[in-house]
Backbone bond lengths (Angstrom), bond angles and torsions (degrees), N, CA, C in turn:
res aa  C-N    CA-C-N  psi(-1)  N-CA   C-N-CA  omega(-1)  CA-C   N-CA-C  phi
1 M - - - 1.460 - - 1.529 108.89 -
2 T 1.323 116.10 132.38 1.453 121.86 179.75 1.521 109.47 -102.93
3 T 1.317 116.21 131.83 1.464 119.69 176.84 1.513 109.40 -107.21
4 K 1.317 115.65 138.60 1.457 121.56 179.52 1.524 108.80 -90.96
5 Q 1.321 115.99 125.06 1.450 120.65 178.30 1.524 108.87 -81.10
6 I 1.321 116.77 129.62 1.465 121.49 179.17 1.525 108.56 -86.48
7 I 1.316 116.17 126.31 1.457 122.40 178.03 1.527 107.34 -92.15
8 R 1.312 116.75 125.98 1.463 122.27 -176.38 1.528 112.55 -92.08
9 C 1.314 114.86 155.94 1.456 123.42 175.67 1.529 108.61 -61.61
10 R 1.324 117.51 142.92 1.466 122.01 -177.70 1.525 113.66 -96.33
11 Y 1.341 116.70 5.63 1.459 120.84 -178.79 1.527 110.06 -67.38
12 L 1.325 116.19 133.07 1.461 121.32 175.54 1.520 109.26 -106.11
13 R 1.321 115.76 129.23 1.461 120.81 178.29 1.526 109.47 -74.50
14 R 1.320 115.91 168.09 1.468 120.35 179.41 1.519 111.90 -57.82
15 S 1.318 116.41 -32.09 1.461 120.90 -179.07 1.530 112.11 -76.28
16 G 1.341 116.44 -5.50 1.455 120.78 179.93 1.523 113.50 93.26
17 E 1.344 117.39 -2.48 1.457 121.23 178.49 1.524 109.98 -80.45
18 Q 1.315 115.81 142.39 1.462 120.57 177.95 1.522 109.82 -83.60
19 C 1.329 116.36 141.97 1.466 122.26 175.25 1.529 108.54 -60.27
20 T 1.311 117.23 143.83 1.462 121.22 -178.78 1.529 112.61 -100.55
21 G 1.340 116.97 5.49 1.455 120.51 179.83 1.520 112.04 -70.68
22 E 1.312 115.36 156.16 1.469 121.02 178.54 1.524 109.53 -81.35
23 A 1.326 116.77 137.35 1.463 121.51 179.66 1.522 109.87 -61.53
24 A 1.330 116.01 136.25 1.466 120.85 -178.91 1.525 111.33 -64.89
25 D 1.337 116.89 -39.27 1.458 121.96 179.29 1.528 108.42 -133.97
26 P 1.321 117.16 96.65 1.469 120.42 -176.56 1.530 114.21 -61.24
27 A 1.329 117.97 -18.06 1.463 121.05 -179.14 1.534 112.45 -92.97
28 A 1.322 117.77 -2.39 1.464 121.50 -176.58 1.524 111.80 -75.90
29 D 1.330 115.25 162.38 1.462 120.52 176.19 1.523 111.39 -70.81
30 V 1.338 116.23 -34.23 1.462 122.13 179.57 1.522 107.46 -110.11
31 L 1.315 116.55 121.51 1.464 120.81 -176.27 1.529 110.22 -100.29
32 L 1.336 115.21 100.58 1.460 121.29 179.16 1.523 109.88 -130.90
33 C 1.336 115.56 148.55 1.466 120.17 174.22 1.534 107.55 -78.80
34 L 1.308 117.13 171.46 1.461 120.93 -177.78 1.523 112.44 -61.19
35 K 1.321 117.15 -37.36 1.466 121.13 -179.76 1.526 110.78 -61.07
36 H 1.311 117.05 -48.97 1.454 120.11 -177.02 1.525 111.97 -76.58
37 M 1.317 117.12 -28.40 1.456 120.52 174.30 1.532 109.88 -64.91
38 A 1.331 116.90 -40.46 1.461 121.45 178.32 1.527 110.62 -64.46
39 R 1.327 117.39 -38.32 1.467 120.49 177.52 1.522 111.45 -63.75
40 V 1.312 117.56 -39.00 1.463 121.33 177.67 1.527 109.56 -62.33
41 V 1.321 117.06 -43.67 1.466 121.08 179.52 1.529 110.22 -63.12
42 E 1.340 117.59 -42.52 1.467 121.40 178.87 1.529 110.78 -61.00
43 H 1.318 117.15 -45.32 1.463 120.94 -179.99 1.529 111.19 -65.73
44 A 1.322 116.85 -41.00 1.466 120.37 178.89 1.525 110.37 -64.58
45 R 1.311 117.14 -41.91 1.469 121.10 179.32 1.527 110.61 -64.41
46 A 1.318 117.93 -43.17 1.462 121.76 179.32 1.525 110.83 -63.87
47 T 1.315 116.79 -41.22 1.466 120.79 178.62 1.520 110.63 -64.34
48 Y 1.317 117.19 -43.56 1.465 121.88 178.71 1.531 110.37 -61.89
49 N 1.324 116.84 -46.01 1.468 120.48 179.96 1.521 111.45 -62.96
50 R 1.335 117.04 -39.92 1.460 121.28 177.70 1.529 110.42 -63.20
51 F 1.329 116.54 -42.93 1.456 121.53 178.09 1.525 111.08 -61.44
52 R 1.312 116.85 -44.34 1.470 120.76 -179.82 1.522 111.28 -62.98
53 R 1.348 116.74 -41.62 1.480 119.69 179.08 1.530 110.66 -62.68
54 E 1.330 116.14 -43.44 1.472 119.90 -179.22 1.522 111.78 -69.36
55 A 1.311 117.87 -31.88 1.466 121.90 -178.76 1.525 112.07 -72.55
56 T 1.329 117.68 -23.82 1.468 120.66 -176.93 1.525 112.05 -95.41
57 R 1.297 118.19 6.85 1.470 120.25 179.72 1.491 110.88 -74.98
């Protein structure tokens, strides 16, 4: 019988606890669950939008 090892999200909370979510892509260089991956996308989008607003002044 083969058991599949679950790869966990590498995000660390402010309290120092590691997220217990399963990594969205266990083969990726960055191991994040869907929740934390979505937060990264939100922050990247906000940063890009802020940059664009400042560049058009």
